[in-house]
Short mmCIF file of the C-alpha atoms (twelve columns), coordinates in Angstrom:
data_MODEL
# 
_entry.id   MODEL 
# 
loop_
_atom_site.group_PDB 
_atom_site.id 
_atom_site.type_symbol 
_atom_site.label_atom_id 
_atom_site.label_alt_id 
_atom_site.label_comp_id 
_atom_site.label_asym_id 
_atom_site.label_seq_id 
_atom_site.Cartn_x 
_atom_site.Cartn_y 
_atom_site.Cartn_z 
_atom_site.pdbx_PDB_model_num 
ATOM 1   C CA . MET A 1   -7.423  11.270  11.646  1 
ATOM 2   C CA . GLY A 2   -10.386 13.578  11.454  1 
ATOM 3   C CA . GLN A 3   -12.083 12.275  8.315   1 
ATOM 4   C CA . THR A 4   -14.790 9.645   8.473   1 
ATOM 5   C CA . VAL A 5   -13.899 6.197   7.190   1 
ATOM 6   C CA . PRO A 6   -16.788 4.275   5.585   1 
ATOM 7   C CA . SER A 7   -18.374 1.653   7.814   1 
ATOM 8   C CA . LEU A 8   -18.774 -1.175  5.346   1 
ATOM 9   C CA . ASP A 9   -18.628 -4.830  6.346   1 
ATOM 10  C CA . LEU A 10  -15.480 -6.363  4.884   1 
ATOM 11  C CA . ALA A 11  -15.867 -9.726  6.631   1 
ATOM 12  C CA . GLY A 12  -14.169 -12.396 4.554   1 
ATOM 13  C CA . ARG A 13  -11.906 -9.915  2.750   1 
ATOM 14  C CA . LEU A 14  -8.157  -10.530 2.960   1 
ATOM 15  C CA . VAL A 15  -5.731  -7.668  2.336   1 
ATOM 16  C CA . ALA A 16  -1.972  -8.015  1.794   1 
ATOM 17  C CA . ILE A 17  0.287   -5.283  3.180   1 
ATOM 18  C CA . LEU A 18  3.766   -5.451  1.630   1 
ATOM 19  C CA . ALA A 19  6.572   -3.870  3.653   1 
ATOM 20  C CA . THR A 20  10.094  -4.367  4.907   1 
ATOM 21  C CA . ASP A 21  12.352  -2.667  7.455   1 
ATOM 22  C CA . GLY A 22  12.001  1.097   7.295   1 
ATOM 23  C CA . PHE A 23  8.291   1.368   6.396   1 
ATOM 24  C CA . GLU A 24  6.576   4.455   7.794   1 
ATOM 25  C CA . GLN A 25  4.912   3.203   10.979  1 
ATOM 26  C CA . SER A 26  1.596   5.067   10.730  1 
ATOM 27  C CA . GLU A 27  1.191   4.202   7.033   1 
ATOM 28  C CA . LEU A 28  1.042   0.492   7.850   1 
ATOM 29  C CA . ILE A 29  -0.456  0.404   11.336  1 
ATOM 30  C CA . ASP A 30  -3.312  2.869   10.803  1 
ATOM 31  C CA . PRO A 31  -4.665  1.480   7.487   1 
ATOM 32  C CA . LYS A 32  -4.312  -2.059  8.914   1 
ATOM 33  C CA . ARG A 33  -6.316  -1.058  11.993  1 
ATOM 34  C CA . LEU A 34  -9.010  0.651   9.900   1 
ATOM 35  C CA . LEU A 35  -9.300  -2.324  7.531   1 
ATOM 36  C CA . GLU A 36  -9.566  -4.707  10.484  1 
ATOM 37  C CA . ARG A 37  -12.147 -2.480  12.168  1 
ATOM 38  C CA . ALA A 38  -14.197 -2.814  8.947   1 
ATOM 39  C CA . GLY A 39  -13.962 -6.617  9.256   1 
ATOM 40  C CA . ALA A 40  -11.132 -7.419  6.832   1 
ATOM 41  C CA . GLN A 41  -8.113  -9.502  7.706   1 
ATOM 42  C CA . ALA A 42  -4.828  -7.742  6.894   1 
ATOM 43  C CA . ASP A 43  -1.643  -9.804  6.501   1 
ATOM 44  C CA . VAL A 44  1.775   -8.175  6.689   1 
ATOM 45  C CA . ILE A 45  4.039   -9.638  4.002   1 
ATOM 46  C CA . ALA A 46  7.807   -9.113  4.057   1 
ATOM 47  C CA . PRO A 47  10.722  -10.428 2.009   1 
ATOM 48  C CA . GLY A 48  12.857  -13.305 3.101   1 
ATOM 49  C CA . ARG A 49  11.459  -14.199 6.439   1 
ATOM 50  C CA . ALA A 50  8.683   -14.531 8.853   1 
ATOM 51  C CA . GLY A 51  9.225   -12.805 12.177  1 
ATOM 52  C CA . ARG A 52  9.130   -9.039  12.494  1 
ATOM 53  C CA . VAL A 53  9.948   -5.915  10.511  1 
ATOM 54  C CA . MET A 54  11.080  -2.597  11.988  1 
ATOM 55  C CA . SER A 55  9.149   0.578   11.289  1 
ATOM 56  C CA . TRP A 56  10.395  4.118   10.896  1 
ATOM 57  C CA . ASN A 57  8.410   6.597   12.997  1 
ATOM 58  C CA . ARG A 58  8.885   10.069  11.448  1 
ATOM 59  C CA . THR A 59  12.494  10.731  12.548  1 
ATOM 60  C CA . ASP A 60  13.752  7.514   14.155  1 
ATOM 61  C CA . TRP A 61  13.182  3.785   14.357  1 
ATOM 62  C CA . GLY A 62  9.733   2.850   15.610  1 
ATOM 63  C CA . ASP A 63  7.876   -0.327  16.532  1 
ATOM 64  C CA . GLU A 64  8.494   -3.832  15.266  1 
ATOM 65  C CA . ILE A 65  5.522   -5.397  13.485  1 
ATOM 66  C CA . ASP A 66  4.793   -9.115  13.156  1 
ATOM 67  C CA . VAL A 67  5.130   -10.587 9.666   1 
ATOM 68  C CA . ASP A 68  2.304   -12.944 8.742   1 
ATOM 69  C CA . VAL A 69  3.603   -14.287 5.423   1 
ATOM 70  C CA . ALA A 70  7.052   -14.347 3.824   1 
ATOM 71  C CA . LEU A 71  7.042   -12.579 0.442   1 
ATOM 72  C CA . GLU A 72  8.306   -15.712 -1.270  1 
ATOM 73  C CA . ASP A 73  5.201   -17.595 -0.044  1 
ATOM 74  C CA . ALA A 74  2.657   -14.865 -0.863  1 
ATOM 75  C CA . GLU A 75  0.244   -15.314 -3.777  1 
ATOM 76  C CA . ALA A 76  -1.964  -12.543 -5.153  1 
ATOM 77  C CA . ASP A 77  -4.707  -15.140 -5.696  1 
ATOM 78  C CA . ASP A 78  -5.027  -15.491 -1.897  1 
ATOM 79  C CA . TYR A 79  -5.868  -11.799 -1.379  1 
ATOM 80  C CA . ASP A 80  -8.512  -9.255  -2.335  1 
ATOM 81  C CA . ALA A 81  -6.253  -6.169  -2.328  1 
ATOM 82  C CA . LEU A 82  -2.689  -4.963  -1.800  1 
ATOM 83  C CA . VAL A 83  -1.463  -2.053  0.345   1 
ATOM 84  C CA . LEU A 84  1.980   -0.500  -0.161  1 
ATOM 85  C CA . PRO A 85  2.852   1.666   2.845   1 
ATOM 86  C CA . GLY A 86  5.447   4.369   2.388   1 
ATOM 87  C CA . GLY A 87  8.719   4.956   4.091   1 
ATOM 88  C CA . VAL A 88  11.810  5.788   2.072   1 
ATOM 89  C CA . MET A 89  13.828  2.752   3.153   1 
ATOM 90  C CA . SER A 90  11.130  0.118   2.741   1 
ATOM 91  C CA . SER A 91  9.877   1.443   -0.596  1 
ATOM 92  C CA . ASP A 92  13.403  1.767   -1.991  1 
ATOM 93  C CA . LYS A 93  14.258  -1.803  -0.968  1 
ATOM 94  C CA . LEU A 94  11.017  -3.317  -2.290  1 
ATOM 95  C CA . ARG A 95  11.216  -1.675  -5.706  1 
ATOM 96  C CA . THR A 96  14.474  -3.491  -6.408  1 
ATOM 97  C CA . GLN A 97  13.310  -6.956  -5.329  1 
ATOM 98  C CA . PRO A 98  12.032  -9.147  -8.175  1 
ATOM 99  C CA . ALA A 99  9.644   -11.056 -5.881  1 
ATOM 100 C CA . ALA A 100 8.047   -7.807  -4.688  1 
ATOM 101 C CA . ILE A 101 7.647   -6.516  -8.245  1 
ATOM 102 C CA . ALA A 102 6.183   -9.857  -9.346  1 
ATOM 103 C CA . LEU A 103 3.630   -9.781  -6.515  1 
ATOM 104 C CA . VAL A 104 2.574   -6.208  -7.317  1 
ATOM 105 C CA . ARG A 105 2.214   -7.087  -11.012 1 
ATOM 106 C CA . ALA A 106 0.163   -10.177 -10.119 1 
ATOM 107 C CA . PHE A 107 -2.340  -7.987  -8.261  1 
ATOM 108 C CA . ALA A 108 -2.565  -5.668  -11.273 1 
ATOM 109 C CA . GLN A 109 -2.931  -8.529  -13.764 1 
ATOM 110 C CA . THR A 110 -5.883  -9.939  -11.807 1 
ATOM 111 C CA . ASP A 111 -7.438  -6.442  -11.533 1 
ATOM 112 C CA . LYS A 112 -7.336  -6.370  -7.737  1 
ATOM 113 C CA . PRO A 113 -7.149  -3.070  -5.861  1 
ATOM 114 C CA . ILE A 114 -3.689  -1.704  -5.114  1 
ATOM 115 C CA . ALA A 115 -3.350  1.147   -2.616  1 
ATOM 116 C CA . ALA A 116 0.008   2.957   -2.239  1 
ATOM 117 C CA . ILE A 117 0.793   5.872   0.041   1 
ATOM 118 C CA . CYS A 118 3.699   8.319   0.327   1 
ATOM 119 C CA . HIS A 119 6.803   6.581   -1.143  1 
ATOM 120 C CA . GLY A 120 4.841   3.365   -1.908  1 
ATOM 121 C CA . PRO A 121 4.319   4.392   -5.562  1 
ATOM 122 C CA . TRP A 122 8.062   3.868   -6.198  1 
ATOM 123 C CA . THR A 123 7.256   0.159   -6.323  1 
ATOM 124 C CA . LEU A 124 4.478   0.855   -8.828  1 
ATOM 125 C CA . ILE A 125 7.006   2.586   -11.102 1 
ATOM 126 C CA . ASN A 126 9.313   -0.447  -11.093 1 
ATOM 127 C CA . ALA A 127 6.320   -2.706  -11.739 1 
ATOM 128 C CA . ASP A 128 5.481   -0.608  -14.845 1 
ATOM 129 C CA . LEU A 129 2.015   0.243   -13.531 1 
ATOM 130 C CA . VAL A 130 1.894   4.060   -13.661 1 
ATOM 131 C CA . ARG A 131 1.969   4.990   -17.375 1 
ATOM 132 C CA . ASN A 132 -1.124  7.030   -18.270 1 
ATOM 133 C CA . ARG A 133 -2.507  6.628   -14.734 1 
ATOM 134 C CA . ARG A 134 -3.589  9.403   -12.373 1 
ATOM 135 C CA . LEU A 135 -1.977  9.231   -8.953  1 
ATOM 136 C CA . THR A 136 -0.386  11.101  -6.102  1 
ATOM 137 C CA . SER A 137 2.524   10.502  -3.740  1 
ATOM 138 C CA . TRP A 138 4.952   12.182  -1.411  1 
ATOM 139 C CA . PRO A 139 5.908   15.370  -3.345  1 
ATOM 140 C CA . SER A 140 9.523   14.294  -3.980  1 
ATOM 141 C CA . LEU A 141 8.285   11.366  -6.114  1 
ATOM 142 C CA . ARG A 142 6.362   13.641  -8.470  1 
ATOM 143 C CA . LYS A 143 9.117   13.882  -11.094 1 
ATOM 144 C CA . ASP A 144 9.868   10.126  -10.861 1 
ATOM 145 C CA . LEU A 145 6.215   9.361   -11.497 1 
ATOM 146 C CA . GLU A 146 5.873   11.887  -14.314 1 
ATOM 147 C CA . ASN A 147 9.047   10.543  -15.950 1 
ATOM 148 C CA . ALA A 148 7.428   7.081   -15.820 1 
ATOM 149 C CA . GLY A 149 4.349   8.436   -17.627 1 
ATOM 150 C CA . ALA A 150 1.999   9.093   -14.706 1 
ATOM 151 C CA . HIS A 151 -0.307  12.086  -14.367 1 
ATOM 152 C CA . TRP A 152 0.557   13.349  -10.868 1 
ATOM 153 C CA . GLN A 153 -2.030  15.235  -8.783  1 
ATOM 154 C CA . ASP A 154 -1.673  16.961  -5.419  1 
ATOM 155 C CA . ALA A 155 -4.660  15.485  -3.568  1 
ATOM 156 C CA . ALA A 156 -5.308  13.569  -0.348  1 
ATOM 157 C CA . VAL A 157 -6.405  10.542  -2.346  1 
ATOM 158 C CA . VAL A 158 -6.454  9.801   -6.061  1 
ATOM 159 C CA . ARG A 159 -8.342  6.816   -7.399  1 
ATOM 160 C CA . ASP A 160 -7.759  5.637   -10.958 1 
ATOM 161 C CA . GLY A 161 -9.784  2.480   -11.480 1 
ATOM 162 C CA . ARG A 162 -8.542  0.037   -8.851  1 
ATOM 163 C CA . LEU A 163 -5.382  2.044   -8.122  1 
ATOM 164 C CA . ILE A 164 -5.567  4.232   -5.002  1 
ATOM 165 C CA . THR A 165 -2.765  6.583   -3.961  1 
ATOM 166 C CA . SER A 166 -2.221  9.146   -1.203  1 
ATOM 167 C CA . ARG A 167 0.518   11.583  -0.213  1 
ATOM 168 C CA . ASN A 168 1.350   11.236  3.498   1 
ATOM 169 C CA . PRO A 169 0.206   10.134  6.975   1 
ATOM 170 C CA . GLY A 170 -2.269  13.023  7.150   1 
ATOM 171 C CA . ASP A 171 -4.139  11.415  4.242   1 
ATOM 172 C CA . ILE A 172 -4.580  8.012   5.922   1 
ATOM 173 C CA . PRO A 173 -8.328  8.402   6.631   1 
ATOM 174 C CA . ALA A 174 -9.014  9.235   2.965   1 
ATOM 175 C CA . PHE A 175 -6.594  6.534   1.804   1 
ATOM 176 C CA . ALA A 176 -8.054  3.759   3.966   1 
ATOM 177 C CA . GLY A 177 -11.570 5.017   3.330   1 
ATOM 178 C CA . ALA A 178 -11.132 4.794   -0.452  1 
ATOM 179 C CA . LEU A 179 -9.836  1.216   -0.156  1 
ATOM 180 C CA . ILE A 180 -12.581 0.172   2.256   1 
ATOM 181 C CA . GLU A 181 -15.215 1.669   -0.040  1 
ATOM 182 C CA . LEU A 182 -13.763 -0.072  -3.103  1 
ATOM 183 C CA . LEU A 183 -13.547 -3.426  -1.309  1 
ATOM 184 C CA . GLY A 184 -17.050 -3.007  0.070   1 
ATOM 185 C CA . THR A 185 -18.605 -2.342  -3.308  1 
ATOM 186 C CA . THR A 186 -16.790 -4.879  -5.501  1 
ATOM 187 C CA . GLY A 187 -17.028 -8.620  -5.719  1 
# 
């Protein structure tokens, strides 16, 4: 994580991080840590339960992470932004869950920042949020995104309005930095 992350004061900002079992460990833990270091509170939201969700750490199961709010109890109105970490399993599960799609759409309808990394944009496709938008992702999602009408770019971070996307764990500083900057400069 060699890039510099902006040092803005996000005190009072509340960020939702939507994930379920199989999220990519670094793509949740590192942005959460960077957001919290900037003063924001970051709640992990997961479907169907409070408790813990299991991460995937590159090639095998990783750490369990505490869930702060059950998806069914989460409201976009309570948060300032949404983060969608990657991970093939988590992203694939979330994109088929009506409650997850409804939450993502609620963030978009209220014009709140949404930041998705790696496989996280799969959920954006199912929420019908990528048509005519510029974004990036893990390379294998390129055709899925283009077929859904997106303009895919190979870049560490792509910001299109309040939509922020990145490709992989190596992009986390740029990804978190773009979200921190957006949250720090908007009301």
